[in-house]
C-alpha positions in Angstrom: -6.7 -2.1 24.8 -4.3 0.7 25.6 -3.4 4.1 24.1 -1.5 3.9 20.9 2.3 3.9 21.0 3.3 5.1 17.5 6.9 3.7 17.6 5.5 0.2 18.4 2.9 0.4 15.7 5.5 1.5 13.2 7.6 -1.4 14.1 4.7 -3.8 13.4 4.0 -2.1 10.1 7.6 -2.4 9.0 7.6 -6.1 10.1 4.7 -7.0 7.9 5.7 -4.8 4.9 6.1 -6.7 1.6 4.1 -9.8 2.8 0.6 -10.9 1.8 -1.5 -9.9 4.8 -5.2 -9.9 5.7 -6.8 -6.6 6.4 -9.9 -5.9 8.4 -11.1 -2.3 8.3 -14.3 -0.8 9.5 -15.7 2.6 10.2 -19.0 3.6 11.8 -20.7 6.8 12.7 -23.2 5.1 14.9 -24.7 2.4 12.7 -24.7 0.0 15.6 -27.1 2.3 17.4 -29.3 3.2 14.4 -32.0 0.9 15.4 -32.8 3.3 18.3 -34.3 5.8 15.9 -31.6 8.5 16.3 -32.0 11.5 13.9 -28.4 11.6 12.8 -27.3 9.8 9.7 -25.6 6.5 10.6 -23.0 5.3 8.2 -20.7 2.3 8.1 -17.9 0.9 6.0 -16.6 -2.7 6.4 -14.1 -4.9 4.7 -12.8 -8.1 6.2 -10.1 -10.6 5.2 -9.0 -8.7 2.1 -5.5 -9.7 1.1 -3.1 -7.0 0.3 0.7 -6.5 0.1 2.0 -3.1 1.0 5.3 -1.5 0.1 5.1 1.3 2.7 3.2 1.5 6.0 3.2 4.4 8.3 1.5 5.9 11.3 1.2 9.7 11.6 -0.5 12.3 13.8 -0.4 13.5 17.3 -3.4 11.4 18.4 -5.9 10.4 17.2 -3.5 8.7 14.7 -3.8 7.7 11.0 -2.3 4.6 9.4 -1.6 4.4 5.7 -0.6 1.4 3.7 0.7 1.9 0.1 -0.2 -0.9 -2.2 0.7 -1.5 -5.8 -2.4 0.3 -7.1 -3.4 2.6 -4.3 -3.7 3.1 -0.5 -5.5 1.6 2.5 -6.0 4.4 5.0 -7.5 4.5 8.5 -7.8 7.8 10.5 -9.0 8.3 14.1 -7.1 5.5 15.8 -6.7 5.9 19.5 -6.0 2.5 21.0 -4.3 -0.8 20.2 -3.8 -4.3 21.5 -0.1 -4.9 22.1 -0.3 -8.6 23.2 0.0 -9.8 19.6 3.6 -9.6 18.1 2.8 -10.5 14.6 -0.4 -8.6 13.9 -1.8 -5.2 14.4 -5.2 -4.6 16.2 -6.1 -0.9 16.5 -9.2 1.0 17.1 -10.5 4.5 17.5 -13.0 5.4 20.2 -15.0 8.6 20.6 -15.3 10.6 23.8 -18.0 8.2 25.0 -15.8 5.1 24.4 -17.8 4.0 21.4 -16.0 2.4 18.4 -15.6 4.7 15.4 -12.9 2.9 13.4 -11.0 -0.4 13.6 -8.0 -1.6 11.6 -6.5 -5.1 11.9 -3.6 -6.5 9.9 -2.4 -10.1 10.2 -0.7 -12.9 8.3 -3.8 -15.0 9.2 -7.4 -14.4 8.4 -9.7 -12.9 11.1 
C-alpha cells in the first residue's frame, strides 16, 4: 500500500457513483490485540459485503483523509485513512494505520463481493 492520492481516490469514487457496489468497512482501536490483557478499551466495528448505491462520494482532509458516500437514506463514512492500493482500477481499497503501522480503519468499495 502507498500513501493516499486524493485525486486518484476521487476519480475512483466518481467512477463507481450510481452503481450497486459492495462495501467493506471496519474500524478497530486495538481489538485484534485485546487478548494480551491490555488495560485500554478495545472496540471494533465491522461490515462486509453490504450493497449500497451512492449518489455522491468524496474524499476530504489533509491526511489522514475521510471518505463519505451519500446514499438514498444516509451516509457511509470512514475517517483516518492514510494508505491505498492503486493496483485495482475498478475498486477502492484504503486503510488507515496508526504511528506504529497498526490497522485502525479499512474501507473497500467494489462491484464484486470481497
